[in-house]
N, C-alpha and C positions, 0 to 999 in steps of 0.2 A: 237105829240111832246113827246120826251123822258122825263121820270121823273128824277128828280135831284138826284145826288149822293153826298155823303160827305165822308171824310176819316179822320181817327184818327191816331195821332202819339204820341210818348212819347218824352220828351226832351232828346237830345243826351248828353252824359257825356264827350265825348272826341272830339277833333278836327276832327279825322278820321270819327267818327260816325256822326258828324255834316255835313261833306262833303257828306257822304253816304245818309243822309236824304235829302239834297238839290237835289241830283240826283233822289231820290225816288219821291220827290214833282214834279220835272220837268216832270217825266214820267206820273204821275197821273193827271197833269194839262191838258193833252190832252182830258180828259173826262169832262172838263168844270165844275169842282165841285162847288156845292152851297157854300161849305166852307170846310176848313181843321180845325180840332180841335187838341188841345194838352193837354195831361193829366197833372195832378197835384199830386205830390207824397204824400204819407200818411203823415199827419201832416204838410203839406206845405213844405216838404223837397226839392221840385224842383221849388219853387216859382219863383226864378230868371230865371231858365232854361225855365220854361213855358212861362214867359213874353217875354224873348229874342226870343224864337222860334216863338211865335205868331207875334211879331213885324217884324221878318224877312219874314214870310209868307205874311204879309200885304204889305211889300215893293215890294214883287214879283208880287203883283196885285191880290192875291186871298183873299177873305174874310176869317177871322180866328176867332176861338172861343176858349179862354182858359177854361179849366176845373177849377172849384173852389170847393174844399172840405172843410167842416166846422168842422169835428170832431177834437177835441183838440184845436180849435181856440177860440179866444176871440172876442167880439163884435168890440173892437178897431182894432184888427189885420185884421179882415175881412173888416171893414170900410176903412182901409188904402189901402188894395189891390184894393178894388172897385174904390177908388179915383184915384189910379194909372192907372188902366185900362181905366177909363173915360178920364183921362188927355191925354192918347195916342190915343183916338178916338175909342177904342174898344167898340162895341155895342152888342156883342153876348157872352153869358156865358153858360157853362154847369155846373149847380149847383148840387152838390152831397153831401151826408153825408160823404162819404169816408170810407176807411178801418181804423180800429183802429190799430195804430202801436203797435208792441209788446213792452211791458214795459211802455206803456203810463199810467200815474197815474191819470191825470185829463182828462175828456172827453170834457172840455171846456164849453163855453156858449151855444153851440148848440147841441141838441140831435138828431134832425132829419133834413133831407133836406128841409122839408116844412118850418121849422123855418128860414133856410137860404134864401129861396125864399121870404118869407114874409119880411125879413130884407132888402133884395135888393130892393124890391118894396117900402118899407117905406122910404129908404134913397134916392132912385134915380128914383122913379116913373116909367115911361115907357122908360127910356133911354136904358135899356138892353133888348134884346130878351133873355129870359131865357129858356134854354133847361133842362129837368130833365130826370132821369133814370126811365125805366119801366122794369118789370120782368114778362114776359109771363108765366114762370114756377115758379114764386114767389121767393121772396127774401129768401136766405138761412137762415136768422135769423128771418123771420116772424113767429109769433105764429101759424097762420093758413092762408089758402088761402083768406078768407074773410077779415082778418085783413090787409093783404098785399094790397088787392084791395082798402080798405078804406084809407090806408096810401097814395096810389097813388092819389086818388081823392082829399085828403087833400092838397097834393103838387100842384095839378092843380088849386084848388080853392085859394091857396095862391098867385097865379099869374104866373104860368108857361105858356109859349107860345106854347111849343111843347115838345115831349119826344123822347128819343132814347132807344131802348130796349137792355137788355143784349142779347148776342147771343144765338141762339137756333137752333135746327135742325128739329123741328116739327112745320110746318106752321100752323097746326090746333090750337096749343097752342097760337100762336100769334093772330089769328082771334077770338078765343074764348075770349081772354083777351080784345081785342078791343071792342067786342060786349058787354062784361060785364061792362066795364067802361063807354061806351057810354050810356048804360041803366041807369047809375047813373048821367048822365048829362055832361059827359066829351066830348068835341067836338074839342080838339086840335089834330094836326097831331101826330101820334105815329109811328115813323120810325123804322123799323126792323134793328137791328145790325147784321152784318154778319162777322163771323170769318173764314178766309180761313184756310183749313186744310193742313198743310205741315209736321206735325210730330205727330205720334200717342201718344207718351209719353207726349209731350207738351199739346196736346188736353186734355188728361185725367187729367193732373195736373191742368190746367186752370179750367176745368169743376168742379173738386173736390172743388176748392177754391171758385168758384162763384155760385155753385148750378145749373149750366146748365146741362141738361140731354143729354148724348150721347146715342142714341139708341143702344140697345144690338147688333143688326145685324151689325151696323157700327163699334162698338168697336171690335167685333170678327173678322170682315173682315180686319180691320186695323192691328190687332194683327197677323193675318195669314200671313201678308206680311213681318213680322219680320223687318230686316234692309233694305228691298228693297224700298229705298226712292222714286224711280221713280214711282212704283206702288201705294205707299201711296199718292203721289202728284196727280197722275192721278185720283184715286178714289175721293180724296178730291175735285178736280176741278169739277168732274161730280156731286158730292153731293151738293156742295155749289152753283153751277150754276143752277141746277134744283130747289133748294130751292128759290134762288133769283128770278128766272123766275116765279115760282108759286106765290110768294109774290106780285110781280109787276102786274102780269096779274089778280090777284084776288083782287086788290085794295089798296095795301100798297102805301102810298104817295110818298115814295122815299126809298133809301137804304143808310145805314151808314156802312162803312167797317172799321173793326179793323185791321189795316195794319201791326202792329208790326214793323213799319218803313221799310217794304219791299214792293216793287212795282210789282214784277214779277207775282205772282199768282193772285193778285188783278186785275192787268191789263188784264190778260187772261180771268178772269171771266167777266169783263166789256165788253171786245171785244166779248165774246161768247153771251153776252146779247144784242149785237147790238149797243153798244156805240162806 
């Protein structure tokens, strides 16, 4: 039996983008996803867009999970959002600290995602399946590797059901991370996040922001193609498909794709994997 897949989107800002995302979802539903997730803008800037997108996904018949970030939020504000999600029958949440928006003066009532997880459990018991983030190559703001491992363990002990990783290109980093946290008593599924490569400049920009390591050989190879989009995409497909295949065959519980609201490359990877 094939392992499950899940796919992440961001809330569309225009009617045209919304229509495009509907088409993307339709394409990706052929892979019978476990769920679709929808991101939540820094400081809650896409709160309504996130909820609307999740509601639409659910009416289409696919389980959906809104992201919820707590940086800059108050207890009251988060409690309100949780009540709203619950009233709509939403039972799956991706709980994150979130990025600090530029110019933000107050960090709000929550400092860490573990505090958000504990808050959700305190208010709603086992109603929500809580997904958290994991960083096989460590969070860019972590003091050191051990500190980051401990932070992850704290999140899990606060009540997380499963985790999705930041994207990476080194499968060994993922398996080493899983081994390390399992040695500390963590036994929840840790799902690798996969980012399709469609642009070398975009990949470098994203990776600089989130601390993901792009192997030197891959960076140089992508740079050597210059503006040759077809070659960049072909290499990206080969690299991400090989990575995904290695992860699945060596024991990853499932895969989570960062789609950037595009279906083409993701669909090809899934088909190459035999879905």
